N, C-alpha and C positions, 0 to 999 in steps of 0.2 A: 506586610510580607515583602511587598516590592521595595519598600525603603530599606529593609534588612538586606536584600540580595544587591541594591545599588551600593551600600556601604562596603559589603564583602568584596564586590568588583573593584571599587576604587582602592580598597586595602591592598588587594592582590596587584594591581596595577602599579601602585606606589611602591610596593616591596620589590616588584620584579625590576623596576627601573632602577632602584638602589643596588640590587644585589647582582643582576644578570648583565653581563657584557657579551657582545658578538665578536667573533673573529673569523677570518677567512684562512682556512689550512689549504696551501697551494700544493705541496708535496713533502714527502719524508725521506730521510736518509739515515745511513747507518753510522755516520761520523760527522763531526763539526766541520771538517775540511770539505766533505762533498757538499754540505749545505751552504757553506761560504762560497764555493765555486758556482753553484747553481743559483745563488742570489746575485753574483755579479752578472751572470747571463741574463737573469730576469730584469736587472736594472738597465742594461743596455738595450733590451729590446722593448722597453716600455712604448706605449703608443701615446700620442699626443693627447688623446682624450683622457687616458689613465694620469698622465701628468697633472692636467687641469683639475681633475677630481682629487688628486693627492694634495694639491695646493689649497683646494676649497675646504675639503673635509678634514684635514690636518691629520691623516692617518699615517702609519709608518710601516714599512716593510723590512722584517728582520729575520735572521735565522738563528733559532733558539733551540734549546734542548726540551723535548716532551717526554718525560719519563725515560725509557731506554732508547728513543729514537731522537733525531735532530729534523726539525721541520722549518719550512720557510712559511712564515706566518704574516698576514696583514691585520693589524689591530689598532685600535679597538673601535667598536661601533656601538653607541647606545640605541641606534635605532636601526631595525631590521632592514627598512627600505633602502638605507645607505649601504648596507652590507651586500644587499642584493644588487644594487647598481654596479658595485665594483665587480661582483661575481660574474655578472652577465658580460662584463667587458673583457675577463680574462679567460673565459671557458673556451673560447676558440683554440688558444694555446695550451690551456691546462685544463683538460676536461675532467679530471679527478678532483679539481677543487670543490670545497664545500664549506658552508657557513657553520660554525660551531659555537654553541653557547655555554658559557661557564661563569662560575661565581668567583670573582676575583678575592684573593686572600691579603689581609693586612699583614704588616710585619710582626705584630704581636702574635697573631694566630700561627704564623709559620714557625715561631720559635716555641710555642707550647707543644708539649708531648703529652697526650692523655695517658693516665696511668691504667685505666681500664677501658676496653671498648665496650660500647653498649651493644646488646644483643637485640638490634632492631634489623628489619629487612632493608638491605640496599640493593641498588641496582648498577650494573656497570655496562657501558656501551662501548663498541669499537666497531670500526668499519673496514671492509677489505674489498677487493674487486670481485672474488668468487668465493663460495664456500659451499662444500657439500653438506648435507644434512646430517650425515652419520659419520662418526669416527671410529676406527676399530675399537673393539672392546678391551683389547690388551692396553692401547694408549690410553682409553679413558680410565682404566683401573690404576695405572701408574700415576695419572695425574691427581686423582681423588684419594689415593690410599693414605695418605698423610692427614686428610680432612674428614674422616668418617667419625660417626657418632650414634650408633644404634645397636639393637639386638643383643650382641653378645657382651657381657660385662665381666671384666677380669679384675678380680680382688686382689691388692697387693698390700701385705702387712710389712711393717717395719721389722725386720729380722732381730730377734733378742739373741739367738744362738748363732749369729753370723752365718745364716744360710745364704748361699748364693742363688741369685736368680739369673738363669740363662736364657738365651734366644729372645730376649726383650731389650730393645734399646730405647732407655728412658734419659732424657736430656733434664738434669735437675740443676737449679741454680744454687751455686755454692754458698751463697748467702741465706738460703733458706734453711730455717731451723727445723730439723727433723725430730719429731717426737714419736711417742708410741701409739699415736693414733692411726686409723685405718683409712687408706686411700683407695679409691676406684676409678676406672675410666670405662668408657662405652666403646665398644668395637663393632661397626655396622658390617653386615654381610655385603657381598659383592652386589646381589640383587637388589638389596634396598638403596645402596649408593647409586646404582645406575637409575634406579626409579626416581629418587630425588633429584639427581642431575638433570633428568630428561623433563621432570616436572617444573623446574626452576630456569631451565635454559630456553631462551627464545631466539630464533633466527628469521629475519625477514628483510626484504629490500629496503634501502633507505629512501627510495622513491620508486614509484611504480614503473616496472619494465627498466630498472637501473641495474648495471653491473655492480654496483656498491651496495654491500649489505651490511646490516647492523646486528650486532650480538648483544642480548642483554641476559644478565645472570644474577638471580635473586638469592641472597644469602644472608644468614643472621650476623655474619661478621663482614665488616667493610673490607678489610685487608684481604682476607681469604677469597672474597668475590672478585676483586680486581686480579689477584694472582692467578685464579683459576682461568679467568677469560684470556689473559696474556699467554699463559702456557698452553692453553687449548689451541690457540691461534698459531703458535710457533710449531706444534706437533702436526698441525694440519698441513701447514705449508711444506713441512719435510715429507710428510706421507704423500700429498698430492703430487709433488714433483717426482718422486720415487715410482708411485703406482703408475702415473701417465707415461712416464718415459720407459718403464719396464714393458708395458703393454704394447706400446707403439714400436718398440724395438723388435719385440717377437712378432709382430705382425709384418714389419718390413723383411725380416729374415725369411718368413714363410713365402712372402711374395717373390723375393729374389730367387728362391729354389724353383717355384713354379714357372717363373719367367723364363729361366734358362732350359727347363724340360719342354716348355711349350715352343720355344724358338727353335729347338732341333727337331721337333715334330713337324713345324710349319715348313721348315727348309726341306725335310724329306717329302712331304706332300707335294711342293711345289715341283721337285725335281721328277717325281713319278708322273705328274701331269703333263709337263713339256715333252718327257721322253715318249709317252703314249701318242701325243698328238703328231710328233715328228715322225714316228714309225708308221702310223696309219693314216696320215694326211686327213685328219677328221676335223677341218677347220670351218667347213660350210655346212655341216649337216643339219644345224639348226634351221638354217634357210630353206632347206629341202623339205623338211617336217612341215615348217610354216606354209609353204606353198600347197602341199597336199591337203593339210587341215582347211586351207582357204577354199579349194576346189569342193572339198566334201561338205563344207557350210553351204556352199552356192547350191549343190544338188539336193541337200536336205531341205533347203527353203523352197526350191521348185517342187519337191515331193509334197510339202505341206499344202502349196497352192493348188496341185490337182486334187488332193483329198477333200479340200474345202469346197472346190466346185463340184465335186462328185457327190458331196452331201447336199449341196443346193439342188442338183438335178434330181435326187431321189426325194427331196420334199416338194419339188414341182410336180414329179409324175404322181405323188400321191394326192396332191391337190386336184390334178386333172381327172384322176379316177373318182373322187369325191364331188366332182362338178363345181369345185370352187374357183374363184378368180385367181389367176396366176399372175404373181409380180414378175416383171421382166428387167427391173433395175439393175439385178445382179448379173444379167446376161446380155448386157448391151453390146459386148464384144463378140457375140456369136451369131451364126445365120439365122437362127430360129427366133431372133429378137422380133422381126416383123411379123411373123406368124403369130406369136403369142400376143402381140399388140392387136392385131387383127381379131384374134379370138376373143380378147377382152372387149373389143369395140362391139362385136356381134352379140356377146352376151349381154352387153347394155342395152342393145337395140331390142333383144328378145324380152328384156324387163320391161321396158317401154310398151312394147306391143301387148304384153300379157295383161296389161290394164285395159286394154281396148277389145282384144279378141280372145276367143276360147282356144285351148290347145289344138282343136280339130280344124282350126282356120287354116286356109290355103298358106297365108303368108307366115303363120306360126310354124307349120310343117316344113315350109322351105328354108327358114332360118334354123330350125332345129337340125335339120340334115346338114346345112353348111358348118354349123358348130361341130357336129360329130366328126365331120370330115377333117375340120381343122385339128381337132383334139387328137385323131389318129395319126395325122402327119406329124404333131408336136411329139407324140410318144415314140413314133418310128424314129424321129431325129435324135430323140433323148436316147434311146437304145443304141444308136450308132455313136453318139457321142460318149456315152458310157463305155462301150467297147473301146474306143480311142483312148479314154483316160486310163482304162485298166492297162492297155498296152503302154502307154506312156509311163504310167506308175512303175510297171515291172522294168521297163528300161532304166529309170533313174535308180531303182533299187540295185539293179545289176551294177551300174556304174560306182554306186557308194561301196558296194561289196569289193570291187576291184580295187578302190583307193585304200580300203581296210587291209587288204592283202597286200598292198604295196608297202604300206606302213609296217607291217608285219615282216616283209622281206628285207627291210633296211638291216644293215649289219648289226650283230649284238654288241659291236664295239662302240656303238652310240651309247648304249646303256652303260657300259663300263666307263665311258669317257663322263657321262653325267655323275656317276658315283664318285670318281675322282675330283671333279669340280666341287661337289658338295662337301667332301673331306677337306678339301684345301680352304673353302670359305669359313667353314666351322673353326679350323685351326687358326685362321687369320683373325676372326672376331674374338676368340678367346685370348689371343695374345695382346690385342689392342686393349681389352678390358683390363687384363692385369697391369698392362703398361700405365693406364689411367690410375688405377688404384695406387700403384707403387709411387707416382708422383704426388698424389693426394696425401698418402700416409707420411711420405717423407716430409712434406710442408708441416703437417701436424706435429711430427716428431721434433722438428726444428723449433716450432712455436712454443712447444711443451717446456723447453728449456728456460722460458722466461718465468719468473717465479711470481706468483701472486704476491703483492706487498700489502703490509698493514699500513693504512692511512694513518691512523691515530690510536695508540694503546689506550687500554683501560686505565683510569686513575682512581684512586681511592676517593669515594663520595664523603662529602662532609655532612650531608643531612640523609636521614633515612627516608624511603619513599612511602613506608607504611609503619604503624598505623597514622593516617592523616586525620588528626583530631578535628580539625576545622571542616574538612568535607564531611566527616562522619556526623558532625553536630548539625551541619547545613541540611545534610540529606535526611537526618532523623527528624529535624524540624519540619521539613517539607512534606515527609511521609506522614507524620502525626497531623499535620494540618490538612493533607488530602483525606486522611482517614476520618478526621472530624467532619470535613465537608461531605463525604460520602455517607456517613450516619445521619447527618442532618437532612440530606437529600433523600435518602431512603425513608426516613421518618416522615418527611413532608409528603412523599409519594404514597404511602400507605396510610396517611392520615385521613379519616373519613369525615371529620367535623370541620364546620366553617369557623374560622377564627378572625381572619382579618377582612377588611373591605375588598381586597383584591382577589381573595378566594370567591367571593360572591360574584363579582363582575366578570371573572374569568368562566364560570360556569353558565353564564346566561347572557341573552342579548336584550332582556327585559330592563327598562330604564331603573337606574339606581337612585334613590332619592336622598340618601345619606345614612349616616350612623349615629347612635347615642353612646357616648362613652361610659365606661363602668362607673356607677355612682357609688361612692364610698360613705355618704352621709347616712345617718339613722333613718331618714325618710326615703331610703332608696326604692321602697315598694310603695311609696304614695307620690305626693306633689313635691318632688325634690326640687324643682326649679325655684320654689319660694324661698329655699335656703340661700341661694345666691343667684340672682339673675345675670350675673357676669361670668358664671362658670362655663366650662366647656360643654357640659350638658344643655345649658340654656342656649348657648351659641349654636350647637348642632340642631336643636328643636326650631331656632329661628331660620336656619337654612333649609330645613324640610317645610316650614310654613311658607317661606318665600317661593320654594319650588310649586307649592300648591297653588300659591297665588298667582303665578305666571300661567298656570293652565285654566284659570278661571276667567270668563268674560266679565267685563265690568257690568255692574248692576244686575247680577244674576246670581241666584242661590247655588251652593255646590253641596252635594251629598257625597261624603267619603266614608268607605267601608273599610274598617281595619280588621284583618284576620290574620290566621297562621295556619301552619300545617298541622301541628301537635300543641298540646297545653304547654304552659310554663315557658313560653318563649317571650313573655313580657309585653304582650299586646295590650292588656288592660291598663297597665301602669303607663305605657307610651301614649295610648290615646287620651288618658286622663290629663297628662302633662301637655299634650299637643292641644287639646281643647282650651286649657287655660292659657296657653301661649297666643292662641287665636283671640281669646277674650281679652287679654292684655293690649293686644294691638287694635282694640276698639272694634272688632268684628263681632256682630251678634252671632253667638254660637250656642247650639244645643248639642248634648251628648245623650245618645240612645243606648240603653244597655239590652242588647238582643242576644246575649249570652244567657239563655234561659235555663240552661243545665247546671252550670257552677257559676252563679253570678259573683262578680268581684268588684264592679264598679262603685257600690255603696261603700265598700270598705276603703276606697281610695279618698273619699270626700267625708268619710264619718257621718253619713246620713242614714235615714230609714229606708227600709226596703219593702215597704208594706204594699203600697199602691205604685205599680210600675207597669211595665210593657206587657206582661201577661194578662193583667187585668184589663188594660186598654185594648189589647187584641181580642180579648172575650166579650168586650162590649159591656163590661161591668162599671166602668167609670168613663169620665169625659176626659178629653184631651188636656184641658187646662188643670184638672184635679190630679194628673199624673206628674205634671211639671214641678220640679223643685228649684228654686233659684238660690245659688250659692254666691254670697258676698265675699269677695277677696279681701282678706285683711291688709291694711295699709296701702290698698290700691283702690282707687275709684272705679271699679269694674265689676261685673258679675257674670255668671255662667249658669245656663239652664241646664239641668240634667233630669232624665227619665230613667231611673233604674230599672232593673229587670223585673222586679216584683216577686210574687209567690212563684216557686218553680213548680211549673204545670206537668201534667202526665204525658201531654201530647205537644211538646214545643214545636216540633216541624210542622204540624197541621195548623197551628195557630198562625205561624209565620205565613203559610200558604192560602190562608182563608180569604185574602184579598184586602182585609181591613189596613195592612201596612201601606197599601198605595194611597188609600184615604189619608192616613196620618202623614205621609211624607208630602203629599199635595198641600196639606194645610200649613205644614212646617216651612215649606219653601216660601210661602208668602211672607213669614215673619222673620226668618234667619238668613244670615249671610252662609254659614257653615253648619251642615248638619253631620255629626260625626257619629258613626254606628260602630258599636263593639259587638262583634259576633263571635260565634264558636269556631273551633279549628275546623278547617274544611276536610282534613284528612280522617277525622275521627267520627263526625256526624255530619248529617246532610243538611242542618239547619240554614248555614249561610249560602247554600248552592242558590236558592231561589232570589236571593238579594243581590247576587253579582250582576244581574242584568237590570236591576232597578236603581243603581247608584251611578254616579258620574266618575268616581274614581275609586279603584281598589288598592290598598296597600297590604302587601304580605310582610309580616314581621318575622325575622329570624334571629335567634339569639346566639351570640358568639360562644364558642366552646361547648354548645349544648345541641345546636341544630346540626343535622347531618347533610352532607353535600346531595344525597338523594332528594331531601325535601325540595330542594331548589328545582331538580328535574321534575318532581311530581306537581309543583306550582306551574312550571311552564306547560306541562302537558294539559292541566286544568284551564289555563289561559287560552291555549290553543283550541282546546275543546269547545268553549263558550264564546270563542272569537271575541275576547275581551279588548278593548281598544287603550283605555286610559288605566294603566296598571304600573305599579311601582313596587320596589323592594326596599325594606329598611332592615338594618342590622343594629341590635342592642347590646349592651353589656360588653362593649368593646374595650378591652384593657388597653392601657397605654402603650404596652410594648407592640401592639398589633397595629398601631397607626402613627403616622408622622405628625406631631403637632406643630402647627405653623406658629412662628415667633413674630409678635408685633407688640407695639407700644401698649403697656398696660393702661394708658390714659384713655385707650379706646374703650376698654372695658369700663372704666370708671365713668366716662361719658355716657355710655350706653345705659348704665345703672340708673343714673340721675335723670335722663331725658327720654329714654326709648324703652318701651316694653315689648 
């Protein structure tokens, strides 16, 4: 996918370099003469840096015709960075300049005139300084009236009886042969025309926060799209100037009338104010009122101070009545301050003596009388002071009332003077505000005469903007690829079966010993390694054998238990081939069949199953009588096997009767590896007692058969019995689920001849 995208990008880049050229449009004019004159001025004002760039980049500045306008153009630049460098240099003197990208035409293409225009969607662009979003409905209807196509169908038949068709202006080519066939055309309603125009018309700023905007219009006919945009701009400019000037002119006329009216009223108010002041001599009345108010404020503050002190004396009197200690901090400016201090001191002395004497003691009686005398004196003084406060308060209130009366006695002319002054100030503020608005509106009216201009007219496009088949194909391909990826992802997410080794390792932290590839030979359910010792299956068994060798101490015997969670996971086939692989490596190996319920071990080696583990555990035969030695054909090695024997009615009890410990003890003396084929742990409990008697336990899972939950069940069992040496094996793994390492086939050939 990534290579396809790279090719597409390279193709587009190459195509763009060949077809697209950039130019800088400086300004536009209505005539060639104006454009040439402006070009001369531009040449005279070239900066030194611009001249150096012109010499190095080999561009030219020309005045040429662009559709119906004439422009000053700097061209041409293959690289956008070069055009941007020139644009930055001239923007200070020509802020409306911009970079335009166009497709140059060859001479042959300019001479060609297509016979029929393809009905494909085209887009036209044009920029101007300002554009309102709406154009009057009447103007829009006139523009699109000749380009409508919908709703009403008018059928015109070739007249046989020389009937006249009136009120229909049809332009028919004289070279066109008229026959008796029927012709028809579609007439759109006004609403449908407006709807289509608004749907296909787009207006947006060329650059963010820019005064230059861009107009795009989509149409099925290339010529009609360019004509519509150009006519729309012309009508807008005319309407914009007319509407702005009309509104501003009406505003100016209204303000002029109001200015004249307010000017007269302001002059009248000013004359009335001056006449009133001169007749009544009221020039200092404000100062008099201010002086009276100041005296009134001072008297009110003094009155508040007297009221505050009176409240303090009232509180102090209440404290004396209750026998509480009186604070003299607020009365340090009065004569009774010393008396209160003495009272507080005597009360403190009384409290000290009360701890030593009873109230009837002479000292206590003396000091109590003294305190009572002081309290009476203080109360008498407070009453006198209270009387003084009341008299002072009454005097202050009287003075305040006198000042209020004095204010009221001021001449009523002062009120009239204030009214006249307010009237004058109001008229003056209104007049100033109208004068400012008049100046502002006049400036806007003058600036509205400047017409917004069209920088570049719309040109007829050479290629349609849609349908873009390459983009559709790329997007379709990417969507289909994403859809396929999502399907595979969802399928993998909801898949509950183990398929590949990574599925097994991602579900558990238990060591992973290896996998056995899917066996395609006819002996897939027996000793398949004898078919080809250099096969992938044989190499996988060798890796598992090596892993087990690394976990065994030298010169020590190893008991390995092979089990699974459910039946048909390939444990018996796996252990048979693994035992044979140990035997081929000159390891003295014995294989025990402890699957006493569905014995399969004897079928792998095609041997009898008469005397086996069930008879041995029951004590019916001796150990040597149960062992069967198997000679490997074409190889100088042998393997000992004890089959399951007759199926007992109590297999679990036989395994748990203790005889298995004695058997394993004797076998450890003779064999390097003791491999045990047991029952599935999730179905029957036969293998549970063996988990703690063996050195290593291998759990076998089958690809595309074992469920992921089996792995979790096995982990729970391992955790429950605290098994230390445990491993997982995955069998019947198809080639698509594992990556086969590539190496020289000579390694396999050498291994076949020299190593088993």
